[in-house]
VOPAGU-2260 file (C-alpha; in pm, 1 decimal, decimal comma):
REM VOPAGU-2260
SITE   aa  ch    i         X         Y         Z
SITE  MET   A    0   -1160,9   -2366,7    5900,8
SITE  LYS   A    1    -874,7   -2382,0    5662,2
SITE  ASN   A    2   -1107,4   -2416,5    5354,7
SITE  GLY   A    3   -1319,4   -2123,3    5474,1
SITE  ILE   A    4   -1016,2   -1895,0    5488,4
SITE  PHE   A    5    -901,8   -2013,9    5134,4
SITE  LYS   A    6   -1243,0   -1947,6    4982,3
SITE  LEU   A    7   -1265,2   -1600,8    5156,1
SITE  LEU   A    8    -924,7   -1523,5    5021,1
SITE  THR   A    9   -1001,9   -1667,0    4673,4
SITE  GLY   A   10   -1319,8   -1444,7    4667,1
SITE  ILE   A   11   -1119,9   -1144,0    4762,8
SITE  LEU   A   12    -880,4   -1197,4    4507,8
SITE  ILE   A   13   -1156,0   -1245,4    4234,0
SITE  LEU   A   14   -1327,0    -923,6    4355,9
SITE  LEU   A   15    -991,5    -737,0    4344,3
SITE  VAL   A   16    -919,7    -860,2    3980,7
SITE  PHE   A   17   -1277,3    -753,5    3869,2
SITE  THR   A   18   -1249,8    -423,9    4033,8
SITE  ALA   A   19    -902,0    -361,1    3865,0
SITE  ILE   A   20   -1040,3    -454,0    3515,6
SITE  ILE   A   21   -1357,8    -215,9    3571,2
SITE  LEU   A   22   -1125,6      70,8    3689,8
SITE  SER   A   23    -884,4       8,2    3410,8
SITE  ALA   A   24   -1182,4      56,0    3162,6
SITE  VAL   A   25   -1327,0     356,0    3328,4
SITE  TYR   A   26    -997,6     545,1    3361,5
SITE  LYS   A   27    -835,9     445,4    3035,1
SITE  LYS   A   28    -643,0     722,1    2889,8
SITE  PRO   A   29    -756,0     828,6    2543,1
SITE  PRO   A   30    -498,9     739,1    2257,5
SITE  VAL   A   31    -267,4    1018,1    2218,8
SITE  LYS   A   32    -337,8    1186,7    1900,4
SITE  LYS   A   33     -46,8    1255,6    1665,5
SITE  GLN   A   34     -25,2    1631,8    1568,2
SITE  ALA   A   35      -8,8    1695,3    1214,2
SITE  PRO   A   36     332,6    1848,6    1077,1
SITE  VAL   A   37     327,2    2209,7    1052,0
SITE  ILE   A   38     353,2    2315,7     698,0
SITE  LEU   A   39     510,0    2654,3     673,1
SITE  GLY   A   40     444,0    2704,5     282,9
SITE  ARG   A   41     373,5    2482,8     -29,3
SITE  ILE   A   42     652,3    2493,4    -304,1
SITE  VAL   A   43     672,7    2379,7    -672,6
SITE  ILE   A   44    1009,8    2350,1    -858,5
SITE  VAL   A   45     995,4    2327,4   -1233,2
SITE  ILE   A   46    1324,5    2214,1   -1407,3
SITE  ASP   A   47    1326,1    2327,5   -1765,9
SITE  ASP   A   48    1509,9    2242,2   -2065,7
SITE  TRP   A   49    1550,6    1860,1   -2063,9
SITE  GLY   A   50    1639,9    1686,8   -2380,6
SITE  TYR   A   51    1975,5    1801,9   -2462,8
SITE  SER   A   52    2183,7    1534,8   -2301,1
SITE  LEU   A   53    2141,4    1269,3   -2022,9
SITE  ASN   A   54    2421,1    1402,4   -1842,4
SITE  ASN   A   55    2237,2    1519,6   -1511,8
SITE  LEU   A   56    2018,0    1207,1   -1470,2
SITE  PRO   A   57    2247,6    1070,3   -1211,6
SITE  ILE   A   58    2215,2    1379,3    -982,5
SITE  ILE   A   59    1833,8    1420,6   -1026,4
SITE  GLN   A   60    1782,6    1071,1    -948,8
SITE  GLN   A   61    1923,2    1139,7    -597,9
SITE  ILE   A   62    1677,1    1415,4    -534,5
SITE  LYS   A   63    1380,2    1242,8    -365,7
SITE  ILE   A   64    1141,8    1522,2    -366,0
SITE  PRO   A   65     868,6    1600,0    -615,2
SITE  LEU   A   66     982,2    1800,5    -924,9
SITE  THR   A   67     818,8    1884,9   -1228,8
SITE  CYS   A   68    1037,3    1845,2   -1540,9
SITE  ALA   A   69     977,8    2036,9   -1880,9
SITE  ILE   A   70    1118,4    1857,1   -2167,2
SITE  LEU   A   71    1190,9    2008,6   -2506,5
SITE  PRO   A   72    1042,2    1813,8   -2793,6
SITE  GLY   A   73    1218,2    1645,4   -3081,8
SITE  LEU   A   74    1582,1    1662,9   -2962,3
SITE  LYS   A   75    1810,9    1377,8   -2945,6
SITE  ASP   A   76    1747,4    1264,5   -2587,7
SITE  SER   A   77    1406,1    1415,3   -2523,3
SITE  ASP   A   78    1239,6    1046,0   -2524,8
SITE  ALA   A   79    1516,9     882,9   -2315,6
SITE  VAL   A   80    1524,9    1152,2   -2063,5
SITE  MET   A   81    1143,6    1173,7   -2065,4
SITE  LYS   A   82    1132,6     771,9   -1995,3
SITE  ARG   A   83    1390,1     799,3   -1709,8
SITE  LEU   A   84    1228,9    1103,5   -1542,4
SITE  ASP   A   85     907,5     942,4   -1541,7
SITE  SER   A   86    1044,4     614,5   -1395,0
SITE  LEU   A   87    1189,4     819,3   -1107,1
SITE  GLY   A   88     822,0     931,9   -1015,3
SITE  LEU   A   89     867,6    1280,7   -1152,3
SITE  GLU   A   90     604,7    1478,4   -1335,8
SITE  ILE   A   91     648,2    1556,1   -1710,1
SITE  ILE   A   92     539,9    1850,3   -1904,8
SITE  LEU   A   93     600,8    1973,6   -2270,9
SITE  HIS   A   94     831,8    2277,3   -2287,2
SITE  LEU   A   95     691,5    2439,5   -2606,7
SITE  PRO   A   96     933,3    2646,5   -2810,3
SITE  MET   A   97     781,3    3016,3   -2869,2
SITE  GLU   A   98     946,1    3316,3   -3043,4
SITE  PRO   A   99    1136,3    3535,5   -2807,4
SITE  LYS   A  100    1211,8    3916,8   -2859,9
SITE  GLY   A  101    1574,3    3967,2   -2991,7
SITE  ARG   A  102    1814,0    3726,1   -3161,0
SITE  HIS   A  103    1828,9    3367,5   -3032,7
SITE  ASN   A  104    1896,0    3025,0   -3179,9
SITE  LEU   A  105    1537,2    2896,9   -3213,9
SITE  GLU   A  106    1438,9    2518,3   -3176,2
SITE  LYS   A  107    1288,4    2358,0   -3479,0
SITE  ASP   A  108     918,4    2425,5   -3524,5
SITE  THR   A  109     925,9    2732,4   -3285,2
SITE  ILE   A  110     583,0    2893,4   -3265,8
SITE  THR   A  111     614,1    3247,8   -3414,9
SITE  LEU   A  112     405,5    3552,3   -3394,2
SITE  GLY   A  113     145,7    3541,0   -3672,7
SITE  MET   A  114     160,2    3163,0   -3726,1
SITE  SER   A  115    -171,8    3015,7   -3857,7
SITE  ALA   A  116    -374,4    2799,6   -3616,3
SITE  GLU   A  117    -338,3    2507,7   -3836,6
SITE  ARG   A  118      28,7    2527,2   -3828,7
SITE  ILE   A  119      16,0    2583,4   -3466,9
SITE  SER   A  120    -219,2    2274,8   -3412,8
SITE  GLU   A  121      41,9    2066,7   -3628,0
SITE  ILE   A  122     320,0    2151,1   -3408,3
SITE  LEU   A  123     143,8    2078,8   -3090,9
SITE  ASP   A  124      29,0    1745,4   -3209,6
SITE  LYS   A  125     381,9    1651,8   -3313,1
SITE  ASP   A  126     542,5    1788,5   -2986,6
SITE  LEU   A  127     284,6    1623,2   -2762,9
SITE  SER   A  128     353,1    1288,4   -2962,7
SITE  SER   A  129     737,0    1329,3   -2902,5
SITE  VAL   A  130     654,6    1411,0   -2514,3
SITE  ASN   A  131     365,0    1179,1   -2482,7
SITE  LEU   A  132     374,3    1162,3   -2090,1
SITE  ALA   A  133     320,9    1539,0   -2051,0
SITE  LYS   A  134      46,2    1634,5   -1832,0
SITE  GLY   A  135      78,7    2006,4   -1927,0
SITE  VAL   A  136     259,1    2255,0   -2137,9
SITE  SER   A  137     481,9    2549,3   -2048,9
SITE  ASN   A  138     655,1    2803,4   -2284,9
SITE  HIS   A  139    1024,2    2783,0   -2355,7
SITE  MET   A  140    1128,0    3145,9   -2420,7
SITE  GLY   A  141     846,9    3313,3   -2598,1
SITE  SER   A  142     848,2    3668,6   -2478,7
SITE  ARG   A  143     714,6    3784,0   -2821,7
SITE  VAL   A  144     435,8    3515,4   -2849,9
SITE  THR   A  145     335,3    3548,9   -2482,8
SITE  GLU   A  146     269,6    3927,0   -2498,4
SITE  ASN   A  147      52,7    3879,9   -2808,7
SITE  LYS   A  148    -304,3    3795,9   -2743,8
SITE  LYS   A  149    -397,7    3686,4   -3081,8
SITE  THR   A  150    -122,3    3415,1   -3111,3
SITE  SER   A  151    -143,8    3328,3   -2750,6
SITE  LEU   A  152    -533,9    3262,9   -2789,7
SITE  ILE   A  153    -453,9    3010,1   -3060,1
SITE  VAL   A  154    -177,8    2827,0   -2867,0
SITE  LEU   A  155    -400,5    2802,3   -2546,2
SITE  SER   A  156    -718,6    2702,8   -2755,3
SITE  GLU   A  157    -506,2    2403,9   -2893,8
SITE  ILE   A  158    -371,4    2305,4   -2541,3
SITE  LYS   A  159    -727,7    2338,9   -2399,6
SITE  LYS   A  160    -855,0    2088,8   -2681,1
SITE  ARG   A  161    -582,0    1839,8   -2563,1
SITE  ASN   A  162    -693,8    1866,9   -2216,5
SITE  ARG   A  163    -345,4    1978,7   -2078,8
SITE  TYR   A  164    -286,7    2241,5   -1829,7
SITE  PHE   A  165     -58,8    2567,0   -1921,7
SITE  PHE   A  166     227,4    2701,4   -1704,1
SITE  ASP   A  167     325,1    3048,7   -1787,4
SITE  SER   A  168     712,8    3059,0   -1746,2
SITE  PHE   A  169     637,4    3433,4   -1727,0
SITE  VAL   A  170     957,2    3542,7   -1924,8
SITE  THR   A  171     810,9    3892,6   -1967,5
SITE  ASN   A  172     608,7    4098,0   -1730,2
SITE  ASP   A  173     363,1    4169,8   -2019,4
SITE  SER   A  174     270,9    3818,3   -2063,5
SITE  VAL   A  175    -104,4    3783,6   -2135,4
SITE  CYS   A  176    -123,0    3405,1   -2100,7
SITE  PHE   A  177    -183,8    3341,2   -1720,1
SITE  ASP   A  178    -491,9    3577,2   -1731,1
SITE  LEU   A  179    -603,5    3445,6   -2070,9
SITE  ALA   A  180    -584,2    3089,1   -1976,7
SITE  LYS   A  181    -789,1    3165,5   -1679,1
SITE  LYS   A  182   -1076,6    3318,8   -1850,6
SITE  MET   A  183   -1064,7    3023,1   -2103,2
SITE  GLY   A  184   -1105,3    2775,7   -1814,6
SITE  ILE   A  185    -775,4    2621,4   -1842,2
SITE  LYS   A  186    -601,1    2514,8   -1550,8
SITE  THR   A  187    -308,9    2708,6   -1510,8
SITE  ALA   A  188     -18,7    2872,6   -1282,3
SITE  LYS   A  189     280,6    3108,3   -1350,4
SITE  ARG   A  190     625,0    3134,0   -1248,8
SITE  ASP   A  191     728,2    3343,1    -915,5
SITE  ILE   A  192    1120,0    3320,5    -916,3
SITE  PHE   A  193    1399,8    3197,8   -1170,8
SITE  LEU   A  194    1645,0    3018,8    -950,0
SITE  ASP   A  195    1939,4    2999,6   -1161,8
SITE  ASP   A  196    2002,8    3314,4   -1392,9
SITE  ARG   A  197    2357,1    3280,0   -1273,9
SITE  SER   A  198    2499,2    2942,6   -1201,9
SITE  ASP   A  199    2716,5    2985,1    -882,3
SITE  PHE   A  200    2592,4    2801,7    -566,8
SITE  ASP   A  201    2525,6    3082,3    -335,6
SITE  TYR   A  202    2320,6    3271,5    -591,4
SITE  ILE   A  203    2096,0    2975,1    -644,2
SITE  LYS   A  204    2069,6    2914,7    -272,2
SITE  GLY   A  205    1981,6    3289,7    -218,8
SITE  ASN   A  206    1703,8    3240,0    -471,0
SITE  LEU   A  207    1571,3    2934,3    -282,1
SITE  ILE   A  208    1563,3    3128,7      29,4
SITE  LYS   A  209    1363,2    3387,6    -143,2
SITE  LEU   A  210    1128,0    3119,4    -278,8
SITE  LYS   A  211    1065,2    2959,6      60,3
SITE  ASN   A  212     997,5    3314,2     214,9
SITE  LEU   A  213     743,5    3377,4     -56,4
SITE  ALA   A  214     595,6    3041,1      16,2
SITE  ARG   A  215     564,1    3134,3     383,9
SITE  LYS   A  216     414,2    3461,8     319,1
SITE  ARG   A  217     173,5    3362,7      46,2
SITE  GLY   A  218     112,0    2996,8     111,5
SITE  ILE   A  219     268,8    2882,7    -207,8
SITE  ALA   A  220     545,6    2983,3    -439,5
SITE  ILE   A  221     652,9    2840,7    -782,7
SITE  GLY   A  222    1029,4    2853,5    -897,3
SITE  ILE   A  223    1216,6    2768,4   -1220,1
SITE  GLY   A  224    1551,3    2604,3   -1256,9
SITE  HIS   A  225    1719,2    2423,9   -1540,2
SITE  ASP   A  226    1869,8    2113,8   -1653,2
SITE  ARG   A  227    2224,0    2234,7   -1518,4
SITE  LYS   A  228    2468,6    2035,0   -1299,5
SITE  ASN   A  229    2512,2    2335,4   -1027,6
SITE  THR   A  230    2145,6    2401,2   -1016,0
SITE  LEU   A  231    2074,9    2014,5    -938,2
SITE  LEU   A  232    2358,8    1991,7    -699,2
SITE  VAL   A  233    2214,2    2293,5    -499,0
SITE  LEU   A  234    1863,3    2121,1    -500,1
SITE  LYS   A  235    1998,1    1798,0    -387,1
SITE  GLU   A  236    2173,5    1965,7     -80,3
SITE  THR   A  237    1885,1    2230,9      14,1
SITE  LEU   A  238    1553,6    2082,5     -50,4
SITE  PRO   A  239    1575,0    1802,5     209,7
SITE  GLN   A  240    1662,0    2074,1     468,9
SITE  MET   A  241    1369,7    2293,3     353,6
SITE  GLU   A  242    1141,1    1993,6     390,6
SITE  LYS   A  243    1261,5    1943,2     757,5
SITE  GLU   A  244    1188,1    2314,6     807,5
SITE  GLY   A  245     828,1    2251,5     721,0
SITE  TYR   A  246     816,3    2321,0     354,7
SITE  ARG   A  247     602,6    2091,7     136,6
SITE  PHE   A  248     695,1    2031,1    -203,3
SITE  LEU   A  249     425,8    1966,5    -474,4
SITE  PHE   A  250     394,9    1884,2    -854,0
SITE  LEU   A  251     275,5    2148,2   -1069,4
SITE  SER   A  252     -65,5    1947,9   -1136,5
SITE  GLU   A  253    -138,4    1987,2    -781,3
SITE  VAL   A  254    -150,9    2349,1    -776,4
SITE  VAL   A  255    -268,5    2474,4   -1114,5
SITE  GLN   A  256    -625,3    2599,8   -1093,5
């Protein structure tokens, strides 16, 4: 009698276990899908004028966000700063000196209006050998050259031959380079906002707000700052917060088209 009851209870228990297993499989909740983070806008920040010194490397190495760094060729610290910035995982471009309007102290071998194609080719060869990790080229100053279609065409043709993209710093509203580069099939982009025409913190922060508002409105925005202590300190403080807000930072090479 006892054996019969034991067998009956054992059978019921086994039946309950199998029923629980079957019900668990049938009513198993689907895995919760993680929602992709909302991206309010994409932002590229280019930092110009590297090569004069190594002074601001300790600050930029604390900025754990993609930045594109434009290095002037042939300066005393151009090579050292290029290697250090590259080791930090930042993107390198050549900051090519071009002739501006008005009187300025020009860098050695600045490309000038009317310069021959042969001479421009020589300069680009030399400068890209100096900044040999450059993925692209931007103009340093150059308001006079970038308004001139003939000389700009020579410069852009030489950049295209060397398979680099061109970033128009857009130092003059009459620049022809962006449109010309697109027609020539060169990957290109142009600057939207200069961040640090003045060096005080509030001014730079205000321009970063303008930049993110533009990115939110248009989908993408590109700002230019410079290798200056205050600029980099503001970026160190502000960019992580902007990232938390939903802005995504990219290298220039990710947005040129």
